[in-house]
C-alpha positions as CSV (number, residue, x, y, z in Angstrom):
1,X,88.1,60.9,32.4
2,X,90.9,58.3,32.8
3,X,94.6,58.8,32.3
4,X,97.4,56.4,32.9
5,X,100.2,57.8,35.0
6,X,103.8,56.6,34.8
7,X,105.3,53.2,35.3
8,X,103.2,52.4,38.3
9,X,100.1,52.5,36.2
10,X,98.1,54.9,38.3
11,X,94.8,56.1,37.0
12,X,93.4,59.5,37.6
13,X,89.6,60.1,37.6
14,X,87.3,63.0,38.0
15,X,84.3,61.8,39.9
16,X,80.7,62.6,38.9
17,X,79.0,60.8,41.8
18,X,80.0,58.9,44.9
19,X,78.0,56.4,46.9
20,X,77.8,52.8,47.7
21,X,75.9,49.6,47.0
22,X,73.5,48.4,49.7
23,X,74.7,45.1,50.9
24,X,71.2,43.6,51.2
25,X,69.4,45.0,48.1
26,X,72.5,45.7,46.0
27,X,70.8,49.0,45.0
28,X,73.3,51.8,44.3
29,X,72.9,54.7,46.7
30,X,74.3,58.0,45.5
31,X,75.6,60.1,48.4
32,X,77.3,63.0,46.6
33,X,76.7,64.6,43.2
34,X,79.8,66.4,41.9
35,X,78.5,67.2,38.5
36,X,78.1,70.9,39.3
37,X,81.5,71.3,40.8
38,X,83.7,68.8,38.9
39,X,87.0,70.2,37.9
40,X,90.7,69.3,38.1
41,X,90.7,70.0,41.8
42,X,88.6,66.9,42.5
43,X,90.9,64.6,40.5
44,X,91.5,61.3,42.3
45,X,94.6,59.1,41.6
46,X,94.2,55.4,42.2
47,X,96.8,52.7,41.9
48,X,95.8,50.1,39.3
49,X,96.5,47.2,41.7
50,X,93.9,48.7,44.1
51,X,91.1,48.6,41.5
52,X,88.8,45.5,41.9
53,X,86.4,46.4,39.0
54,X,85.5,49.4,36.8
55,X,82.8,50.1,34.2
56,X,82.1,53.0,32.0
57,X,79.2,55.1,33.1
58,X,76.7,56.5,30.7
59,X,74.1,59.1,31.7
60,X,72.0,58.1,28.6
61,X,72.0,54.4,29.4
62,X,71.1,55.2,33.1
63,X,68.2,57.3,32.0
64,X,67.0,54.6,29.5
65,X,67.3,51.9,32.2
66,X,65.4,53.9,34.8
67,X,62.7,54.9,32.3
68,X,62.2,51.3,31.3
69,X,62.1,50.2,35.0
70,X,59.9,53.1,36.1
71,X,57.7,54.2,33.1
72,X,55.8,56.8,35.1
73,X,59.0,58.3,36.8
74,X,61.3,60.4,34.8
75,X,65.1,60.4,35.6
76,X,67.0,63.5,34.6
77,X,70.4,63.1,32.9
78,X,73.2,65.6,33.2
79,X,72.3,67.0,29.8
80,X,68.7,67.5,30.7
81,X,69.7,69.1,34.0
82,X,72.0,71.5,32.1
83,X,69.2,72.3,29.6
84,X,66.8,73.0,32.5
85,X,69.4,75.3,34.2
86,X,69.8,77.3,30.9
87,X,66.1,77.9,30.8
88,X,66.1,79.2,34.4
């Protein structure tokens, strides 16, 4: 979720994941998964002039990408994880 804040153009976000990109392989390494605890208390505010790049994240696109790259492995999306939790 993104919201513009005041004249300084600060952006607030609620994180789903955090991690880093490996400098050698450029693979994204997820360190923390906030999807089960995400609420307003985890809101981060970032000044627009501090943002180098940003892209929209799509769980569906991520799953489709991983499924195509690894046909025998199945990557779970947030929706499929919630569905699995409801069954339990």
